[in-house]
C-alpha positions in Angstrom: 15.8 26.5 -25.0 14.3 24.0 -21.9 14.4 20.4 -22.3 12.7 17.7 -20.6 13.4 15.5 -18.1 16.6 13.6 -18.8 15.7 9.6 -18.9 16.6 8.4 -15.0 13.6 11.1 -13.8 11.3 9.9 -16.4 12.1 6.1 -15.1 12.0 7.2 -11.4 8.8 9.4 -12.0 6.9 6.3 -13.6 8.4 4.3 -11.1 6.7 6.3 -7.9 3.7 6.5 -10.1 3.3 2.7 -10.4 4.2 2.4 -6.8 1.6 5.3 -5.8 -1.5 2.6 -7.6 -0.5 -0.3 -6.9 1.5 0.4 -3.8 -2.1 -0.5 -1.7 -3.1 -3.1 -3.6 0.3 -5.7 -3.5 0.6 -4.0 0.2 -2.7 -5.8 0.9 -1.7 -9.3 -0.6 1.1 -9.4 1.4 -0.9 -9.3 4.3 -3.6 -11.1 3.5 -0.6 -13.9 2.7 0.1 -13.3 6.1 -1.4 -12.1 8.9 -4.0 -14.4 8.8 -2.1 -17.8 7.7 0.8 -16.8 10.9 -1.4 -16.7 13.2 -4.0 -20.2 12.1 -0.5 -22.0 11.4 0.7 -21.4 14.1 -2.7 -22.3 16.7 -2.4 -25.1 14.6 1.2 -26.0 15.4 -0.1 -25.5 19.5 2.4 -22.5 19.5 1.7 -18.7 20.8 4.8 -17.8 19.3 6.6 -17.4 16.5 10.4 -17.7 17.0 11.0 -16.1 19.6 8.5 -13.4 19.1 4.5 -13.5 20.5 2.4 -14.1 18.3 0.1 -11.1 18.9 3.2 -9.0 17.9 4.1 -10.4 14.6 0.4 -10.1 13.5 0.5 -7.1 14.7 3.8 -5.9 12.4 1.8 -8.3 9.8 -1.1 -5.5 9.5 1.5 -2.4 10.6 3.7 -3.0 7.9 1.5 -3.2 5.3 -0.6 0.0 6.7 2.5 2.1 6.5 3.3 0.7 3.0 -0.2 1.6 1.7 -0.5 5.0 3.7 3.2 5.6 1.8 1.8 4.6 -1.5 -1.5 6.7 -0.5 0.7 10.3 0.0 3.0 9.5 -3.5 -0.6 9.1 -5.8 -1.9 12.4 -4.1 1.4 13.9 -4.8 1.4 12.8 -8.6 -1.8 13.8 -8.6 -1.3 17.4 -7.3 1.2 18.0 -9.5 -0.7 16.9 -12.6 -2.8 19.1 -11.8 -0.3 22.2 -12.2 0.8 20.5 -15.2 -2.1 20.2 -17.2 -3.5 23.6 -16.4 -2.5 25.3 -19.1 -1.1 23.0 -21.6 -3.2 19.6 -23.2 -0.8 16.7 -23.0 -1.7 13.0 -23.3 1.1 12.1 -21.2 -0.2 14.3 -18.2 -4.1 13.7 -18.6 -2.7 9.9 -18.2 -0.4 10.0 -15.6 -2.8 12.4 -13.4 -6.3 9.4 -13.7 -2.9 7.0 -12.8 -2.9 9.0 -9.4 -6.7 9.3 -8.8 -7.0 6.4 -9.4 -4.0 5.4 -7.1 -5.5 7.7 -4.5 -9.4 6.3 -4.4 -7.5 2.4 -4.7 -5.4 3.1 -1.4 -8.0 4.4 0.5 -10.4 1.0 -0.5 -6.6 -1.2 0.4 -6.2 1.0 3.8 -9.6 0.3 5.0 -9.3 -3.2 4.2 -6.4 -3.6 5.9 -7.4 -1.8 9.0 -11.0 -3.5 9.6 -8.6 -7.0 8.7 -5.9 -6.0 11.3 -8.5 -5.3 14.0 -10.5 -8.5 13.5 -7.0 -10.5 13.6 -5.6 -8.4 16.4 -9.4 -8.6 18.5 -10.3 -12.2 18.6 -8.2 -13.9 20.7 -5.7 -15.8 19.4 -5.1 -19.7 19.1 -8.7 -20.0 21.3 -12.0 -21.7 19.3 
């Protein structure tokens, strides 16, 4: 007699699946709320440093950290997609099918958000700060 996963395993798996689905969107929102305003507000104050950190480094971190979170979310969604493919191979389980669909949405959404973060980061990093 086999038993299903315990409540802690189900909770961890559910949280990981939601990270795989929504991680890129949250990372993009954080990038959007930090990178551009950081540049604009620092320049409006007549500075080129944020505390002791050069502005370009602070903006670079505001691009790279959300991109890494999105890559992690993409990897989790891909892993969930692959595991649900094996689980749904022979059985018809609506929960597994639902998880597989969410994983596919997560993969495509994270690819989109990663592209947006990278292209937005290129724009922030290419244009010289505090000029114009």
